[in-house]
N, C-alpha and C positions, 0 to 999 in steps of 0.2 A: 370453709365448706366448699366442696367441689363435686360436680357430677362429671363422670368420665364415660362417654358413649363409645362403643366399638362394635365391630362385627359387620360393617357394611362391605360392599364390594360389587363386582360385576357378576351377574347371573343371567342365564338364558331365560326367556319367557317360559313359564310353567315351573320354574325352579323354586328353591326355598333358601331363605337366610334366617338367621336368628341374631337379632340385635340385643346387646346388653348395655346397661347403664348402671354404674356403681356410684353411690354417694359416699364421700369420705370426709373426715373432719370431726369436730366435736358436735355430734348430732344427738339430740335427745329424743326426737320423735320425727317420723315421716308420715304424713297423712296421704293425700292423693298423689299418685305418680302418673305421668302422662307421656305419650309419644306424639310429637307433631312432625309434620314434614312440609318442606317448601321446595317447589320446583322453580326453575328459572322463569322470571316474569310473572310468577303467581304469588298470591298471599299464602302465608303460613296457615296450615289447617291442622286441626286436631284429629289425630288418627284413632287413638284409643286412650282410655284412662282406667285406673284401677284404684279402689280405696284401700285403706290399710286392712280392711276385713276381707278383701278379695273380690268385691263387686266390680264388674268391668262393664265398660260401654265402648261402642265402636262407631266409627263413621260408616255410613251406608255403603260407601265404595269399597270397604275392606271386610265387611261382615261375612263370616263363613270362610275367610281366607287367612286372616290374621288372628293371633291369640296373644293377649297381653297377660303376663303373670309377674309375680314378684316373690322374692325371698327376703322376708323381713329381717332374718338373722344376718344376712349379708348386705342389707341396705341396697338391694339390687332389683331393678325392674328389667324385664325381658320383653321382646316382641318377636314372636315366631311368625314369619311371613311365608305362606305357601301359595302356590299357583300364581306366582308373580307375573305381572303384566308390564308392558313398556310404560304405561301411564303411572306406575308406581315409582318410576325413577324420580328421585328427589334427594335432598339432604334431610336426614331424619334427626330430630332433636328430642332429647329427653328433658323432663321438667318435673320438679317435685315441690310440694308444699311441706316445709320442714321447720322444726324448731331446733335452734342451736344456741350456743353461748351468746350469739349475736342477736337473738330474738327470733321471732317468726319471720319466715321469708319464703319466697318462691325462687328457686334456683334453676338455672338452665345448664345443660351440657353443651359441649362444643359442636355437636353435629357430626354425623357420619354419612358418607355418600353411598347411596344405593343406586346402581345402574342396572336396568333390565333391558338387555339387548341381545340379539343373535349375532 
């Protein structure tokens, strides 16, 4: 089982990016999916989460600017980030609770860098 995150990059303040994270392997079910971020010298923080039924939650710092969504047919979770600020600069990681041939597990993607700078 593997989670592959992509879509990061350099963007100006006020700009937008969409991150994607696809799960692959012998997966039977995916429950909650999440996006975390970690800036240099800071703890990893939960940015957004979404259940298999589509219920989402957000950190206060991103409410109204970020939108998490998922495509269950593609085993993929997305994070649309609008009105980006320099303080959003971080490595973004995806995470999912899933069931595979190896049992139930929480898997992490490798991280994708988002830099917000003029």
